[in-house]
PAMINU-754818 format. One record per residue (C-alpha): residue number from 1; x, y, z. Coordinates in steps of 0.2 Angstrom, whole numbers, plus 5000, padded with zeros to 4 digits. Layout:
# residues N
+------+------+-------+------+
| bati | east | north |   up |
+------+------+-------+------+
|  NUM |    X |     Y |    Z |
...
+------+------+-------+------+
***
This chain:
# residues 146
+------+------+-------+------+
| bati | east | north |   up |
+------+------+-------+------+
|    1 | 4999 |  5001 | 4998 |
|    2 | 5008 |  5015 | 4995 |
|    3 | 5009 |  5031 | 5008 |
|    4 | 4998 |  5042 | 4998 |
|    5 | 4984 |  5027 | 5000 |
|    6 | 4988 |  5027 | 5021 |
|    7 | 4985 |  5046 | 5020 |
|    8 | 4971 |  5047 | 5013 |
|    9 | 4964 |  5032 | 5023 |
|   10 | 4969 |  5043 | 5038 |
|   11 | 4958 |  5058 | 5033 |
|   12 | 4944 |  5051 | 5027 |
|   13 | 4943 |  5043 | 5045 |
|   14 | 4948 |  5057 | 5053 |
|   15 | 4933 |  5067 | 5043 |
|   16 | 4922 |  5051 | 5048 |
|   17 | 4927 |  5055 | 5068 |
|   18 | 4924 |  5074 | 5067 |
|   19 | 4906 |  5073 | 5059 |
|   20 | 4902 |  5059 | 5069 |
|   21 | 4906 |  5070 | 5087 |
|   22 | 4899 |  5084 | 5077 |
|   23 | 4879 |  5075 | 5076 |
|   24 | 4883 |  5068 | 5091 |
|   25 | 4884 |  5088 | 5101 |
|   26 | 4872 |  5092 | 5091 |
|   27 | 4862 |  5080 | 5094 |
|   28 | 4864 |  5082 | 5115 |
|   29 | 4864 |  5102 | 5115 |
|   30 | 4851 |  5109 | 5123 |
|   31 | 4845 |  5127 | 5119 |
|   32 | 4850 |  5137 | 5134 |
|   33 | 4833 |  5145 | 5139 |
|   34 | 4832 |  5165 | 5142 |
|   35 | 4833 |  5174 | 5156 |
|   36 | 4816 |  5182 | 5163 |
|   37 | 4819 |  5200 | 5163 |
|   38 | 4818 |  5204 | 5184 |
|   39 | 4810 |  5221 | 5191 |
|   40 | 4821 |  5229 | 5203 |
|   41 | 4815 |  5242 | 5216 |
|   42 | 4826 |  5259 | 5222 |
|   43 | 4819 |  5267 | 5235 |
|   44 | 4820 |  5285 | 5236 |
|   45 | 4821 |  5290 | 5256 |
|   46 | 4821 |  5305 | 5267 |
|   47 | 4830 |  5299 | 5286 |
|   48 | 4836 |  5307 | 5299 |
|   49 | 4839 |  5322 | 5288 |
|   50 | 4847 |  5312 | 5271 |
|   51 | 4841 |  5310 | 5257 |
|   52 | 4846 |  5296 | 5249 |
|   53 | 4844 |  5280 | 5236 |
|   54 | 4842 |  5260 | 5242 |
|   55 | 4853 |  5253 | 5237 |
|   56 | 4865 |  5266 | 5230 |
|   57 | 4873 |  5255 | 5219 |
|   58 | 4861 |  5242 | 5206 |
|   59 | 4867 |  5229 | 5194 |
|   60 | 4852 |  5222 | 5182 |
|   61 | 4852 |  5216 | 5166 |
|   62 | 4845 |  5223 | 5149 |
|   63 | 4826 |  5220 | 5147 |
|   64 | 4825 |  5223 | 5167 |
|   65 | 4813 |  5235 | 5176 |
|   66 | 4819 |  5249 | 5186 |
|   67 | 4806 |  5255 | 5200 |
|   68 | 4809 |  5273 | 5209 |
|   69 | 4797 |  5270 | 5225 |
|   70 | 4793 |  5285 | 5236 |
|   71 | 4797 |  5279 | 5254 |
|   72 | 4798 |  5298 | 5263 |
|   73 | 4802 |  5315 | 5256 |
|   74 | 4799 |  5321 | 5239 |
|   75 | 4812 |  5314 | 5225 |
|   76 | 4813 |  5313 | 5207 |
|   77 | 4824 |  5301 | 5196 |
|   78 | 4839 |  5310 | 5182 |
|   79 | 4853 |  5306 | 5174 |
|   80 | 4867 |  5315 | 5168 |
|   81 | 4871 |  5313 | 5148 |
|   82 | 4888 |  5312 | 5151 |
|   83 | 4888 |  5299 | 5163 |
|   84 | 4878 |  5286 | 5155 |
|   85 | 4885 |  5272 | 5142 |
|   86 | 4885 |  5277 | 5120 |
|   87 | 4867 |  5275 | 5117 |
|   88 | 4862 |  5275 | 5132 |
|   89 | 4853 |  5293 | 5130 |
|   90 | 4842 |  5289 | 5116 |
|   91 | 4837 |  5273 | 5126 |
|   92 | 4832 |  5285 | 5140 |
|   93 | 4822 |  5298 | 5130 |
|   94 | 4812 |  5284 | 5124 |
|   95 | 4810 |  5274 | 5140 |
|   96 | 4807 |  5288 | 5156 |
|   97 | 4791 |  5294 | 5155 |
|   98 | 4785 |  5312 | 5158 |
|   99 | 4800 |  5320 | 5157 |
|  100 | 4800 |  5337 | 5167 |
|  101 | 4816 |  5341 | 5158 |
|  102 | 4829 |  5331 | 5147 |
|  103 | 4830 |  5313 | 5156 |
|  104 | 4824 |  5321 | 5174 |
|  105 | 4806 |  5313 | 5178 |
|  106 | 4795 |  5322 | 5190 |
|  107 | 4795 |  5326 | 5207 |
|  108 | 4786 |  5310 | 5217 |
|  109 | 4780 |  5318 | 5234 |
|  110 | 4766 |  5305 | 5238 |
|  111 | 4772 |  5288 | 5250 |
|  112 | 4772 |  5274 | 5237 |
|  113 | 4772 |  5286 | 5221 |
|  114 | 4784 |  5275 | 5208 |
|  115 | 4794 |  5282 | 5194 |
|  116 | 4796 |  5265 | 5183 |
|  117 | 4811 |  5265 | 5167 |
|  118 | 4812 |  5248 | 5157 |
|  119 | 4828 |  5244 | 5152 |
|  120 | 4824 |  5236 | 5134 |
|  121 | 4840 |  5237 | 5122 |
|  122 | 4848 |  5246 | 5136 |
|  123 | 4868 |  5248 | 5131 |
|  124 | 4878 |  5241 | 5144 |
|  125 | 4889 |  5250 | 5156 |
|  126 | 4885 |  5263 | 5171 |
|  127 | 4873 |  5275 | 5172 |
|  128 | 4876 |  5287 | 5185 |
|  129 | 4859 |  5297 | 5191 |
|  130 | 4850 |  5307 | 5203 |
|  131 | 4839 |  5316 | 5214 |
|  132 | 4838 |  5336 | 5206 |
|  133 | 4829 |  5343 | 5223 |
|  134 | 4843 |  5333 | 5233 |
|  135 | 4858 |  5335 | 5223 |
|  136 | 4869 |  5346 | 5234 |
|  137 | 4864 |  5333 | 5249 |
|  138 | 4874 |  5320 | 5236 |
|  139 | 4858 |  5309 | 5232 |
|  140 | 4867 |  5301 | 5221 |
|  141 | 4866 |  5283 | 5213 |
|  142 | 4874 |  5271 | 5200 |
|  143 | 4864 |  5258 | 5191 |
|  144 | 4875 |  5244 | 5181 |
|  145 | 4868 |  5236 | 5164 |
|  146 | 4877 |  5219 | 5161 |
+------+------+-------+------+
***
């Protein structure tokens, strides 16, 4: 038997083996279920002379919903255009209801009032936000989209 016939035989065996492995892996591979979107709550609080978001830092996934809940005091939610990922401003303009200024939601003065943003197609990255009436008191938060 010539050396070229041996090479062809070995190559043919390798091709058949590779095809069998691929078929087996494809047949046994299960689709990864899509992660269900989650709802997150950030409390807006006035307590002991301090104004704060709780939690201050929150990590979410694209498609998740964030609800800012007025627990005490009168607060709102705003985003700095230069402190969000590229493309984030367009997404927020579409997702933020009833804005009173660019990327600034209305005040929520009553306990139980909410402001809701769905982060559909949100660019991944860090979004820094604030409460305008309490910005001088450093009422700020960070939202990270993974």
